[in-house]
LONUPA-179782 format. One record per residue: x, y, z of N, C-alpha, C in turn. Coordinates in pm, 1 decimal, always signed. Layout:
# LONUPA-179782
SITE        n_x        n_y        n_z       ca_x       ca_y       ca_z        c_x        c_y        c_z
SITE          X          Y          Z          X          Y          Z          X          Y          Z
...
END
This chain:
# LONUPA-179782
SITE        n_x        n_y        n_z       ca_x       ca_y       ca_z        c_x        c_y        c_z
SITE      +38.6     +240.8    +1632.2      +55.2      +95.1    +1633.2     +167.0      +64.6    +1535.7
SITE     +264.9       -8.9    +1585.4     +386.9      -37.2    +1507.0     +354.9     -114.2    +1378.3
SITE     +263.8     -206.4    +1385.8     +232.6     -284.1    +1267.2     +172.4     -194.5    +1157.4
SITE      +83.6     -109.2    +1195.4      +22.3      -13.1    +1103.7     +132.1      +74.9    +1037.0
SITE     +231.5     +116.9    +1113.1     +336.7     +195.9    +1057.0     +422.8     +106.9     +961.1
SITE     +437.5      -15.3     +992.6     +504.0     -105.8     +899.5     +435.3     -126.3     +768.7
SITE     +302.3     -137.8     +776.2     +217.4     -145.7     +656.8     +234.7      -11.5     +570.9
SITE     +230.8      +96.2     +639.3     +250.1     +223.5     +573.3     +387.4     +233.1     +501.6
SITE     +486.8     +186.0     +575.9     +621.0     +187.0     +517.8     +635.1     +101.3     +390.4
SITE     +570.1      -14.5     +397.4     +571.4     -103.7     +278.2     +496.8      -43.1     +162.6
SITE     +383.7      +13.6     +184.1     +309.0      +79.5      +77.2     +393.2     +189.2      +21.6
SITE     +459.9     +268.8     +106.6     +544.6     +375.3      +58.8     +660.5     +323.9      -27.1
SITE     +714.6     +205.7      +10.2     +821.3     +147.7      -65.7     +773.4     +105.8     -208.7
SITE     +646.0      +54.9     -216.7     +587.7      +19.9     -347.4     +570.4     +148.3     -424.2
SITE     +516.6     +254.8     -363.9     +503.5     +384.6     -435.3     +635.8     +435.0     -484.2
SITE     +741.9     +426.2     -400.9     +876.0     +471.3     -435.0     +931.8     +391.0     -551.3
SITE     +908.4     +261.8     -549.8     +957.0     +175.4     -658.1     +899.8     +220.1     -793.7
SITE     +764.4     +249.0     -792.0     +707.1     +300.2     -918.2     +759.2     +437.9     -953.5
SITE     +777.9     +527.7     -857.7     +830.1     +657.7     -882.9     +971.4     +647.6     -940.8
SITE    +1052.7     +564.9     -882.8    +1192.4     +549.3     -931.0    +1194.7     +496.9    -1071.9
SITE    +1103.8     +402.9    -1100.8    +1091.9     +352.9    -1240.0    +1061.3     +459.7    -1333.9
SITE     +963.8     +540.6    -1296.3     +921.7     +650.7    -1388.0    +1045.1     +751.1    -1413.4
SITE    +1115.5     +780.2    -1309.1    +1225.5     +872.2    -1325.5    +1350.5     +811.7    -1401.1
SITE    +1374.7     +684.8    -1372.4    +1497.1     +619.1    -1427.3    +1473.6     +539.6    -1552.7
SITE    +1354.0     +481.9    -1567.7    +1332.6     +387.7    -1685.3    +1248.5     +444.2    -1795.7
SITE    +1149.1     +524.3    -1759.2    +1058.2     +581.6    -1867.1    +1136.4     +658.5    -1969.1
SITE    +1235.3     +738.1    -1927.8    +1310.9     +812.5    -2026.9    +1399.3     +734.9    -2119.7
SITE    +1426.5     +610.3    -2083.2    +1520.7     +521.8    -2155.7    +1456.8     +487.2    -2298.7
SITE    +1535.1     +512.4    -2398.7    +1484.1     +485.3    -2537.0    +1513.8     +345.0    -2582.1
SITE    +1631.9     +290.4    -2543.7    +1666.2     +154.1    -2585.9    +1576.2      +49.7    -2523.6
SITE    +1507.7      -27.5    -2610.5    +1404.7     -128.1    -2571.9    +1466.4     -228.4    -2472.0
SITE    +1577.7     -282.8    -2501.9    +1634.0     -389.0    -2416.5    +1657.4     -339.3    -2275.9
SITE    +1718.6     -222.0    -2268.1    +1748.5     -158.9    -2130.2    +1615.2     -131.3    -2061.3
SITE    +1521.4      -77.0    -2126.5    +1389.7      -51.5    -2070.0    +1327.3     -174.7    -2018.3
SITE    +1324.7     -280.2    -2092.1    +1265.3     -410.3    -2052.1    +1333.4     -468.9    -1932.8
SITE    +1471.2     -457.8    -1927.5    +1545.0     -503.5    -1810.4    +1500.8     -425.8    -1686.2
SITE    +1487.0     -297.4    -1697.0    +1448.6     -214.0    -1576.1    +1303.0     -244.4    -1540.0
SITE    +1223.8     -276.3    -1639.0    +1079.3     -312.1    -1608.3    +1083.2     -446.4    -1530.8
SITE    +1161.4     -537.1    -1570.0    +1166.0     -665.9    -1500.2    +1219.6     -650.9    -1359.5
SITE    +1315.0     -557.9    -1344.3    +1361.3     -528.7    -1206.1    +1245.6     -470.9    -1123.0
SITE    +1171.9     -380.7    -1183.6    +1051.9     -326.8    -1112.8     +954.4     -437.5    -1073.4
SITE     +926.5     -529.5    -1170.0     +835.1     -636.1    -1140.0     +879.5     -717.7    -1019.5
SITE    +1006.9     -753.6    -1014.7    +1055.3     -835.7     -900.3    +1041.1     -758.4     -768.9
SITE    +1077.9     -630.3     -772.4    +1077.6     -548.0     -653.2     +932.8     -531.8     -605.5
SITE     +840.1     -498.2     -693.0     +702.7     -478.3     -656.9     +635.2     -607.3     -607.6
SITE     +660.1     -718.7     -670.2     +603.9     -842.9     -625.8     +657.5     -879.7     -484.4
SITE     +784.2     -853.1     -459.3     +847.2     -881.8     -325.0     +781.9     -788.4     -222.7
SITE     +764.7     -665.1     -252.7     +707.5     -565.9     -156.6     +556.6     -592.4     -135.9
SITE     +488.0     -623.9     -240.2     +346.4     -653.1     -227.2     +320.2     -778.5     -146.2
SITE     +411.7     -875.3     -157.9     +402.9     -994.3      -73.1     +416.7     -959.7      +72.3
SITE     +514.5     -864.8     +106.1     +528.7     -826.2     +242.7     +400.3     -747.6     +290.3
SITE     +351.0     -666.4     +204.9     +227.7     -594.5     +245.4     +112.9     -695.1     +262.1
SITE      +98.2     -786.5     +175.0      -11.9     -886.5     +184.5       -0.5     -972.8     +307.0
SITE     +120.8    -1000.9     +355.7     +135.1    -1089.8     +473.5     +100.9    -1022.8     +603.0
SITE     +101.7     -888.1     +605.1      +66.8     -820.2     +735.2      -53.5     -725.9     +723.0
SITE      -57.2     -655.5     +607.9     -163.8     -548.7     +595.0     -299.4     -588.7     +626.4
SITE     -344.4     -706.1     +578.4     -475.8     -752.5     +592.6     -505.3     -820.8     +725.1
SITE     -401.5     -858.0     +798.1     -415.3     -949.0     +915.8     -388.7     -886.9    +1048.6
SITE     -300.0     -777.9    +1058.3     -258.7     -735.1    +1191.1     -372.9     -686.0    +1275.0
SITE     -470.2     -612.5    +1223.8     -578.3     -560.8    +1301.9     -664.1     -669.8    +1359.2
SITE     -686.3     -772.1    +1274.7     -769.5     -884.0    +1315.7     -704.0     -958.0    +1433.4
SITE     -573.2     -976.3    +1422.5     -494.0    -1036.5    +1530.1     -509.5     -968.1    +1665.2
SITE     -499.7     -836.2    +1658.8     -515.2     -754.0    +1776.7     -662.0     -765.6    +1832.8
SITE     -754.4     -763.1    +1742.4     -897.2     -780.5    +1784.1     -917.8     -913.3    +1854.2
SITE     -862.1    -1021.2    +1797.4     -879.5    -1151.1    +1856.5     -813.6    -1159.9    +1992.4
SITE     -697.9    -1107.2    +2001.7     -629.4    -1107.9    +2130.8     -706.2    -1023.7    +2236.7
SITE     -760.6     -910.3    +2196.9     -835.8     -827.9    +2287.4     -960.6     -893.7    +2335.5
SITE    -1020.6     -975.8    +2248.1    -1144.1    -1046.3    +2283.0    -1113.1    -1164.0    +2373.0
SITE    -1013.1    -1245.2    +2332.1     -980.3    -1367.8    +2407.3     -931.8    -1333.2    +2551.0
SITE     -849.7    -1232.4    +2562.3     -787.4    -1193.0    +2685.9     -873.6    -1093.7    +2760.7
SITE     -986.6    -1055.5    +2712.1    -1073.9     -959.1    +2777.5     -999.5     -825.8    +2809.4
SITE     -928.3     -781.3    +2711.7     -849.2     -656.4    +2733.7     -934.5     -530.8    +2723.7
SITE    -1043.4     -537.8    +2655.5    -1134.4     -425.2    +2647.7    -1279.6     -473.7    +2660.0
SITE    -1367.6     -392.7    +2710.7    -1512.9     -431.0    +2720.6    -1576.2     -457.8    +2585.6
SITE    -1685.8     -536.2    +2589.3    -1756.9     -567.0    +2464.5    -1797.8     -450.4    +2379.3
SITE    -1836.0     -340.7    +2438.0    -1878.2     -225.5    +2358.8    -1760.6     -168.9    +2279.1
SITE    -1644.7     -178.2    +2340.6    -1521.5     -129.2    +2270.4    -1478.4     -224.5    +2164.6
SITE    -1500.5     -352.2    +2190.9    -1473.6     -452.6    +2085.8    -1559.9     -428.2    +1962.6
SITE    -1682.1     -390.9    +1984.0    -1770.0     -352.4    +1871.3    -1709.6     -236.8    +1786.9
SITE    -1665.0     -135.9    +1862.6    -1602.7      -17.6    +1800.9    -1477.8      -59.1    +1727.8
SITE    -1392.6     -150.9    +1787.0    -1273.0     -196.4    +1722.9    -1310.6     -271.9    +1597.5
SITE    -1411.4     -348.6    +1597.5    -1454.4     -425.7    +1477.5    -1495.7     -322.0    +1367.2
SITE    -1565.0     -222.8    +1403.9    -1601.0     -112.6    +1306.9    -1468.9      -46.9    +1250.5
SITE    -1375.2      -19.2    +1338.9    -1253.3      +46.5    +1292.2    -1172.1      -56.0    +1200.6
SITE    -1177.9     -183.4    +1232.8    -1112.5     -281.0    +1145.4    -1171.0     -279.6    +1009.2
SITE    -1302.3     -271.3    +1001.7    -1368.3     -266.3     +868.8    -1322.8     -142.7     +792.3
SITE    -1317.6      -28.6     +859.3    -1273.4      +94.0     +795.2    -1129.5      +83.7     +744.2
SITE    -1044.8      +18.8     +829.5     -903.2       +3.2     +793.5     -891.1      -85.9     +672.1
SITE     -965.7     -201.9     +669.2     -957.9     -287.6     +555.5    -1013.4     -225.2     +425.7
SITE    -1120.2     -145.2     +433.0    -1175.4      -74.7     +323.4    -1066.7      +23.8     +269.5
SITE     -998.7      +88.8     +357.2     -891.4     +177.9     +319.3     -783.1      +99.4     +242.8
SITE     -742.4      -17.7     +288.9     -650.0      -97.6     +224.7     -692.4     -137.9      +81.3
SITE     -819.7     -172.6      +71.3     -874.7     -203.3      -63.0     -857.5      -87.0     -157.5
SITE     -898.4      +38.2     -106.2     -881.3     +151.8     -187.8     -736.1     +181.1     -223.2
SITE     -649.2     +162.4     -127.3     -505.7     +172.7     -148.0     -452.4      +82.0     -253.8
SITE     -496.2      -44.5     -238.1     -452.5     -145.5     -339.2     -503.7     -111.7     -481.4
SITE     -625.1      -59.8     -488.5     -680.9      -16.3     -620.2     -602.8      +93.7     -675.9
SITE     -552.5     +185.5     -586.1     -471.4     +295.2     -641.4     -337.6     +252.0     -685.7
SITE     -277.8     +156.4     -613.9     -151.2      +92.6     -657.7     -167.6      +16.7     -789.6
SITE     -287.1      -39.4     -812.3     -310.5     -112.5     -934.9     -299.1      -24.4    -1062.8
SITE     -315.4     +106.8    -1045.2     -307.6     +198.2    -1163.0     -163.3     +190.6    -1223.1
SITE      -60.8     +218.3    -1150.5      +73.6     +204.5    -1211.8     +112.9      +60.0    -1238.2
SITE      +61.0      -29.9    -1159.6      +92.7     -174.2    -1172.6      +41.7     -215.7    -1313.1
SITE      -80.4     -185.3    -1341.2     -138.7     -224.7    -1473.7      -66.4     -152.3    -1583.9
SITE      -34.9      -25.3    -1562.3      +31.8      +53.9    -1670.8     +169.5       +6.0    -1705.1
SITE     +247.4      -34.0    -1595.9     +386.7      -70.7    -1625.7     +417.3     -216.8    -1625.6
SITE     +330.1     -295.1    -1555.1     +361.0     -441.2    -1545.0     +248.7     -524.6    -1612.0
SITE     +139.7     -467.7    -1639.7      +23.2     -544.4    -1689.2       +3.3     -543.0    -1839.2
SITE      +94.3     -474.9    -1904.9      +84.4     -462.0    -2051.7     +219.1     -473.2    -2110.6
SITE     +226.5     -512.8    -2238.0     +354.0     -513.3    -2308.1     +379.4     -381.4    -2383.7
SITE     +276.9     -304.2    -2399.8     +285.7     -175.8    -2466.0     +299.4      -61.3    -2370.0
SITE     +419.2      -12.1    -2357.0     +435.7     +104.5    -2271.4     +516.3     +206.9    -2343.7
SITE     +464.1     +328.0    -2342.9     +538.1     +432.5    -2402.8     +651.4     +476.0    -2316.3
SITE     +776.0     +474.7    -2372.0     +892.0     +515.0    -2301.0     +980.3     +601.0    -2393.0
SITE    +1075.7     +657.5    -2334.9    +1166.3     +749.1    -2404.2    +1120.4     +896.9    -2377.8
SITE    +1178.5     +986.0    -2444.7    +1147.7    +1129.1    -2419.2    +1002.2    +1156.3    -2434.6
SITE     +944.2    +1231.9    -2343.7     +805.6    +1262.2    -2351.5     +708.9    +1163.9    -2287.1
SITE     +759.3    +1050.8    -2235.0     +675.5     +951.0    -2167.7     +611.2    +1018.3    -2042.1
SITE     +484.3     +991.5    -2021.8     +412.0    +1057.7    -1911.4     +420.7     +967.2    -1783.8
SITE     +445.1    +1038.8    -1672.8     +451.3     +969.4    -1543.6     +303.0     +966.4    -1484.0
SITE     +279.6     +860.7    -1411.1     +152.3     +837.4    -1346.3     +150.8     +875.8    -1200.4
SITE     +265.3     +852.0    -1134.5     +268.8     +862.7     -987.2     +235.8    +1001.2     -931.4
SITE     +283.6    +1111.4    -1002.0     +244.9    +1244.5     -945.2     +101.3    +1265.1     -931.8
SITE      +19.9    +1208.9    -1016.5     -127.4    +1224.1    -1007.3     -185.2    +1139.5     -895.7
SITE     -113.3    +1037.6     -841.2     -163.1     +956.7     -729.3     -114.8     +994.2     -596.3
SITE      -18.7    +1086.4     -591.0      +52.9    +1119.3     -467.9      -42.7    +1170.4     -359.8
SITE     -130.7    +1263.9     -397.3     -227.1    +1318.6     -299.4     -321.2    +1208.5     -248.2
SITE     -371.0    +1129.9     -336.8     -466.6    +1022.3     -301.3     -403.4     +927.9     -203.1
SITE     -278.8     +883.4     -232.6     -205.2     +790.4     -145.9     -174.4     +853.1       -8.3
SITE     -143.0     +974.9      -10.0     -106.5    +1049.4     +113.4     -237.2    +1057.4     +199.8
SITE     -347.3    +1091.7     +137.5     -476.0    +1092.9     +209.6     -513.0     +961.7     +272.4
SITE     -491.4     +859.2     +191.0     -522.3     +726.3     +240.7     -434.5     +692.0     +363.1
SITE     -307.9     +724.3     +353.1     -218.8     +697.2     +462.3     -266.0     +772.1     +591.3
SITE     -305.3     +900.6     +574.1     -352.1     +977.5     +689.9     -475.2     +916.9     +751.2
SITE     -565.4     +868.1     +664.3     -686.0     +796.4     +715.7     -645.0     +671.8     +793.5
SITE     -555.8     +590.9     +737.6     -506.7     +474.1     +808.8     -451.1     +507.4     +946.0
SITE     -371.3     +612.1     +949.2     -313.0     +651.6    +1074.9     -417.2     +692.3    +1178.5
SITE     -514.9     +759.4    +1134.5     -631.1     +803.5    +1219.4     -700.4     +678.9    +1273.9
SITE     -733.7     +583.8    +1184.8     -806.0     +463.2    +1222.8     -723.3     +383.7    +1319.4
SITE     -594.4     +370.7    +1293.1     -507.0     +294.9    +1382.1     -501.4     +362.8    +1520.7
SITE     -493.9     +490.2    +1526.2     -499.0     +565.0    +1648.6     -620.5     +546.2    +1720.8
SITE     -735.7     +540.3    +1649.9     -866.7     +513.9    +1712.3     -866.0     +381.3    +1776.7
SITE     -807.9     +280.8    +1712.0     -807.2     +143.7    +1765.3     -722.7     +142.1    +1886.5
SITE     -601.2     +204.6    +1888.2     -513.2     +211.2    +2001.4     -583.9     +275.3    +2123.3
SITE     -661.1     +378.0    +2093.8     -728.2     +453.9    +2201.3     -830.6     +368.0    +2277.8
SITE     -882.6     +262.8    +2211.1     -975.8     +178.3    +2277.2     -913.5      +94.9    +2389.8
SITE     -779.7      +83.8    +2400.3     -717.5      +13.3    +2502.9     -679.7     +104.2    +2624.5
SITE     -715.9     +232.4    +2614.3     -682.5     +325.3    +2727.6     -793.9     +331.0    +2823.2
END
């Protein structure tokens, strides 16, 4: 489903923004330059999260509503689609909580260790985010299969 892929792409852009910040800004020793880069990150993440928020939580519900109103699939399949929608939304909640980890670390506090030796967070979240994406892809595929 194209919209699911769009949601995945936006989540990946958020992930990449935090990874780029870690690689480019965390090593910076000068406070003014570090704060400027952090503010750039804040603007970028807020913009991307707004994009995610405008589609991620809604696209599956819109498809469900259309399928129901237009009688595109039988009632038993609608029940299964509703179940898949719940799984998808639960996955998005877990994904958002995972994104909250670097968000809080880099944007939610004024005290951030930077300069040589600063620790990156994103490598420890990569596997979790990848697994969540694979789960979303599987769920979206299950929803698409209900129309066949």
